[in-house]
C-alpha atoms as an extended CHARMM CRD file, in Angstrom:
* protein
*
        47  EXT
         1         1  MET       CA              0.0000000000        0.0000000000        0.0000000000  PROA      1               0.0000000000
         2         2  SER       CA              1.3430000000        3.4150000000       -0.8970000000  PROA      2               0.0000000000
         3         3  LYS       CA              1.9330000000        6.0360000000        1.7540000000  PROA      3               0.0000000000
         4         4  THR       CA              1.5560000000        9.7910000000        1.3920000000  PROA      4               0.0000000000
         5         5  LYS       CA              4.8820000000       11.4280000000        2.1640000000  PROA      5               0.0000000000
         6         6  MET       CA              4.0660000000       15.0230000000        1.2680000000  PROA      6               0.0000000000
         7         7  ILE       CA              0.9820000000       17.1880000000        0.8270000000  PROA      7               0.0000000000
         8         8  VAL       CA              1.4340000000       20.5530000000       -0.8700000000  PROA      8               0.0000000000
         9         9  LYS       CA             -1.0060000000       23.3610000000       -0.0970000000  PROA      9               0.0000000000
        10        10  ASP       CA             -1.0140000000       26.9450000000       -1.3830000000  PROA      10              0.0000000000
        11        11  ASP       CA              1.4510000000       28.2290000000        1.2100000000  PROA      11              0.0000000000
        12        12  GLN       CA              2.5980000000       25.1850000000        3.1640000000  PROA      12              0.0000000000
        13        13  ILE       CA              3.9720000000       21.6770000000        2.8400000000  PROA      13              0.0000000000
        14        14  LEU       CA              2.8730000000       18.8780000000        5.1590000000  PROA      14              0.0000000000
        15        15  VAL       CA              5.5990000000       16.2360000000        5.4010000000  PROA      15              0.0000000000
        16        16  ASP       CA              5.7030000000       12.7730000000        6.9730000000  PROA      16              0.0000000000
        17        17  LEU       CA              8.2930000000       12.7150000000        9.7770000000  PROA      17              0.0000000000
        18        18  GLU       CA              9.4490000000        9.2120000000        8.8460000000  PROA      18              0.0000000000
        19        19  TRP       CA             10.2560000000       10.5290000000        5.3730000000  PROA      19              0.0000000000
        20        20  ILE       CA             12.3120000000       13.3590000000        6.8630000000  PROA      20              0.0000000000
        21        21  PHE       CA             14.2650000000       10.8800000000        8.9990000000  PROA      21              0.0000000000
        22        22  GLU       CA             14.8530000000        8.6670000000        5.9400000000  PROA      22              0.0000000000
        23        23  GLU       CA             16.2020000000       11.6810000000        4.0570000000  PROA      23              0.0000000000
        24        24  ILE       CA             18.5470000000       12.5700000000        6.9410000000  PROA      24              0.0000000000
        25        25  ARG       CA             19.8410000000        8.9870000000        7.0780000000  PROA      25              0.0000000000
        26        26  GLY       CA             20.2550000000        9.0330000000        3.2750000000  PROA      26              0.0000000000
        27        27  ALA       CA             22.3160000000       12.2170000000        3.6280000000  PROA      27              0.0000000000
        28        28  ASN       CA             24.5690000000       10.4780000000        6.1890000000  PROA      28              0.0000000000
        29        29  GLY       CA             23.1670000000       12.5570000000        9.0310000000  PROA      29              0.0000000000
        30        30  ASP       CA             23.5750000000       15.8980000000        7.2710000000  PROA      30              0.0000000000
        31        31  TRP       CA             20.3010000000       17.3780000000        8.5230000000  PROA      31              0.0000000000
        32        32  LYS       CA             21.3110000000       20.8410000000        7.3290000000  PROA      32              0.0000000000
        33        33  ALA       CA             21.3450000000       19.6030000000        3.7210000000  PROA      33              0.0000000000
        34        34  VAL       CA             17.8850000000       18.1020000000        4.1870000000  PROA      34              0.0000000000
        35        35  GLU       CA             16.6580000000       21.3360000000        5.7830000000  PROA      35              0.0000000000
        36        36  GLU       CA             17.9760000000       23.2730000000        2.7930000000  PROA      36              0.0000000000
        37        37  GLN       CA             16.0950000000       20.9530000000        0.4010000000  PROA      37              0.0000000000
        38        38  LEU       CA             12.8610000000       21.3340000000        2.3510000000  PROA      38              0.0000000000
        39        39  ARG       CA             13.2130000000       25.1100000000        2.5330000000  PROA      39              0.0000000000
        40        40  GLY       CA             13.7570000000       25.1320000000       -1.2360000000  PROA      40              0.0000000000
        41        41  LEU       CA             10.5340000000       23.2040000000       -1.6960000000  PROA      41              0.0000000000
        42        42  LEU       CA              8.6850000000       25.6400000000        0.5460000000  PROA      42              0.0000000000
        43        43  SER       CA             10.0810000000       28.6220000000       -1.3580000000  PROA      43              0.0000000000
        44        44  ALA       CA              8.8480000000       27.1020000000       -4.6180000000  PROA      44              0.0000000000
        45        45  VAL       CA              5.3640000000       26.6450000000       -3.1450000000  PROA      45              0.0000000000
        46        46  GLU       CA              5.2130000000       30.1850000000       -1.7460000000  PROA      46              0.0000000000
        47        47  GLU       CA              6.0150000000       31.8050000000       -5.1310000000  PROA      47              0.0000000000
């Protein structure tokens, strides 16, 4: 069964915490890189 990892609204992004943790592990613990990616997504949504 598929799982929703992200919901994009007009001015916000709702993200599954497990997905965030997977991304941090995939980045070898570099949470700042993951934060930068997520902030980039938010900036794109806010435009």
